C-alpha positions in Angstrom: 0.0 0.0 0.0 1.3 3.4 -0.9 0.4 6.9 0.2 1.9 10.3 -0.6 2.8 13.6 1.1 2.4 16.8 -0.8 3.9 20.2 -0.1 2.1 22.7 -2.3 3.0 26.2 -3.3 5.9 26.7 -0.9 7.4 30.1 -1.5 11.1 31.0 -1.5 13.3 33.9 -2.5 16.3 32.6 -4.2 19.1 33.6 -6.6 18.7 31.2 -9.6 19.1 32.0 -13.3 21.4 32.1 -16.2 21.5 35.9 -16.5 23.8 37.8 -14.1 21.0 40.1 -13.0 18.8 37.1 -12.0 21.6 35.8 -9.7 22.4 39.2 -8.3 18.8 40.5 -7.7 17.1 37.2 -6.9 13.5 36.3 -7.5 10.4 34.7 -5.9 9.9 31.0 -6.6 7.1 28.6 -5.8 7.7 24.8 -5.3 5.1 22.1 -5.2 6.2 18.5 -4.4 4.5 15.1 -4.2 6.3 12.1 -2.8 4.8 8.6 -2.9 6.0 6.0 -0.4 5.1 2.7 1.2 2.8 2.9 4.2 2.9 -0.5 5.8 5.8 0.0 8.2 4.4 3.2 9.7 1.0 1.6 10.1 2.6 -1.1 12.3 5.3 0.8 14.2 3.6 4.2 14.9 7.1 5.7 14.5 8.2 8.8 12.6 11.3 6.8 11.5 9.1 4.6 9.3 7.3 7.4 7.4 8.1 10.6 5.6 8.5 13.6 7.8 6.9 16.5 6.0 9.0 19.0 8.1 12.2 17.3 7.0 11.0 17.4 3.4 10.4 21.1 3.7 13.9 21.6 5.2 15.5 19.6 2.4 13.7 21.7 -0.2 14.5 25.0 1.6 18.2 24.0 1.8 18.5 23.2 -1.9 16.5 26.4 -2.9 19.1 28.5 -1.0 21.9 27.2 -3.2 22.2 29.4 -6.3 22.0 27.6 -9.6 21.7 28.6 -13.2 19.0 26.1 -14.1 15.9 25.3 -12.2 16.2 21.7 -13.5 19.5 21.5 -11.7 17.8 22.6 -8.5 15.0 20.0 -9.0 17.6 17.3 -9.4 19.4 18.3 -6.2 16.1 18.3 -4.4 15.3 14.8 -5.6 18.8 13.5 -4.7 18.5 15.0 -1.2 15.1 13.4 -0.7 16.3 10.0 -2.0 19.3 10.1 0.2 17.4 11.0 3.4 14.4 8.8 2.6 15.6 5.7 0.7 12.1 4.1 0.8 10.9 6.6 -1.8 
């Protein structure tokens, strides 16, 4: 059995972009995220260790959004790698 956690329309101010002005001035960004994961272990254990912690997901996204990048695709890849590393069950 699978379930998902969604973080919708999280807002950040970051310094991403190819143009020098984008990186210098910064811009507002909005991130939405859905992560599917197996539910069985958490149903049995009642432990946060066996589920996805949405506060930790938010912290991972915030950390990656704070690192300037030229491409948003690169930021998205870093977010996915951070989530996969922290929560291997996804």
